[in-house]
C-alpha positions in Angstrom: 62.6 113.3 91.3 59.1 112.8 92.7 58.4 113.6 96.4 57.4 109.9 97.0 60.8 108.8 95.7 62.6 111.3 97.9 60.7 110.1 101.0 61.6 106.5 100.2 65.3 107.4 99.7 65.4 109.4 102.9 63.7 106.5 104.9 66.1 104.0 103.4 69.1 106.2 104.3 67.8 106.7 107.9 67.3 102.9 108.2 70.8 102.3 107.0 72.3 104.7 109.5 70.2 103.2 112.3 71.4 99.7 111.4 75.0 100.9 111.2 74.6 102.6 114.6 73.1 99.4 116.1 76.0 97.3 114.6 78.6 99.7 116.0 76.8 99.6 119.4 76.9 95.9 119.6 80.5 95.3 118.4 82.8 93.7 121.0 79.9 92.9 123.3 79.1 94.6 126.5 78.4 98.3 126.9 77.7 100.1 123.6 80.5 101.9 121.8 78.5 104.8 120.4 78.8 108.4 121.5 75.0 109.0 121.2 72.6 109.4 124.2 69.0 108.8 123.2 69.7 110.0 119.7 71.7 113.1 120.7 75.2 113.0 119.3 78.1 115.4 119.9 78.9 117.7 117.0 75.8 116.6 115.1 72.8 117.4 117.4 71.6 121.0 118.1 69.9 122.5 121.2 66.6 122.1 119.3 67.2 118.4 119.1 67.9 118.3 122.8 64.7 120.3 123.5 62.7 117.9 121.3 64.1 114.7 123.0 63.6 116.1 126.5 60.2 117.6 125.7 61.1 121.1 126.8 60.4 124.4 125.1 63.3 126.2 123.6 63.3 129.9 123.7 64.2 131.6 120.4 67.4 133.6 120.6 68.1 132.3 124.1 71.2 130.4 125.2 70.8 126.6 124.8 69.5 124.8 127.9 72.3 122.8 129.4 70.7 121.2 132.5 71.0 119.2 134.5 67.7 117.6 133.5 66.1 114.8 135.5 65.5 111.9 133.1 64.7 108.2 133.5 67.6 106.6 135.2 69.4 109.7 136.3 70.2 113.2 135.2 71.8 114.6 132.0 73.7 117.8 131.3 74.8 119.1 127.9 77.6 121.4 126.8 77.5 123.2 123.5 80.2 124.4 121.1 80.2 128.2 121.6 81.8 130.7 119.2 84.7 131.1 121.7 85.3 127.3 122.0 85.0 127.0 118.2 87.8 129.6 117.9 90.0 127.8 120.4 89.4 124.4 118.9 89.6 125.7 115.3 86.2 124.2 114.6 84.2 125.2 111.5 81.4 127.7 112.0 78.9 125.0 111.1 79.6 123.3 114.5 78.8 126.4 116.6 75.7 125.7 118.7 76.0 121.9 118.3 76.1 119.6 121.4 79.7 119.2 122.3 79.5 116.8 125.3 76.8 115.0 127.2 77.1 114.0 130.8 74.8 111.3 132.2 74.8 110.7 135.9 73.0 107.5 136.8 70.7 107.6 139.8 71.5 104.1 140.9 74.9 102.9 142.0 76.6 100.7 139.4 80.0 99.1 140.1 82.6 98.7 137.4 82.4 94.9 137.7 78.7 95.1 136.9 79.4 96.8 133.5 80.3 94.5 130.6 82.9 96.9 129.1 84.3 95.6 125.9 88.0 95.7 124.9 87.4 99.1 123.2 87.7 100.9 126.6 91.1 101.9 127.8 92.0 103.2 131.3 92.9 106.9 131.5 93.8 109.0 134.5 94.2 112.8 134.6 97.3 113.9 136.4 95.6 116.4 138.7 92.6 114.3 139.5 93.1 112.0 142.5 89.4 111.1 143.0 88.4 109.6 139.6 89.7 107.6 136.7 88.1 107.0 133.3 87.6 104.1 130.9 87.5 105.8 127.5 86.7 104.4 124.0 87.9 105.8 120.6 84.2 106.0 119.7 83.7 108.9 122.2 82.2 107.2 125.2 83.9 107.6 128.6 83.0 106.3 132.0 84.1 108.2 135.1 84.7 105.9 138.1 85.3 106.8 141.7 88.7 105.5 142.7 87.6 104.6 146.3 84.8 102.2 145.4 85.0 101.6 141.6 81.4 103.1 141.3 80.3 104.6 138.0 79.9 108.3 138.6 79.1 109.6 135.1 79.0 108.4 131.5 80.3 111.0 129.1 79.4 111.2 125.4 81.9 113.3 123.6 83.4 113.6 120.1 85.1 110.5 118.8 88.8 110.3 118.7 88.7 110.8 114.9 86.6 113.9 115.4 88.9 115.2 118.1 92.0 114.8 115.8 90.4 117.2 113.3 90.1 119.9 116.1 92.8 121.6 118.0 91.9 119.9 121.3 94.3 119.0 124.0 92.7 116.8 126.6 94.0 113.9 128.7 90.8 111.8 129.0 87.6 113.8 128.7 86.2 117.3 128.0 
């Protein structure tokens, strides 16, 4: 196959994925139901992808940068699937070093009522946490709210429910 044909096929595939992502993001109205933050997706993106998106230098052979990083609209922190977590979760070796969870803390106060959350979000509370509750979607997006004032504290992008089922993960609401 000629290089030009390969480039056209790759561009077409990327466009199809982009359109599928946009479609999934807009289903049900309201807040997007995609577990991707600025193109960084749990279990798919690497620390090199994070460095590229944030415009930071990644040191070869160094531990991935986790943050928090100041970004437009707040700050973001990343967790990565380490060899020890991969063993605990029975994850394949190909997932080691991938982004596992993304935590975005908005800089401006947003109340739950101000978010147009679709029907895809279900309330979840963790037994030992008296300060927060979560609205979680099967797509892997969770919003952490302060129980006292219903203010959004953090948006968490994590593996989708389908991805979690393939791993040996035991969590109530979020990672």
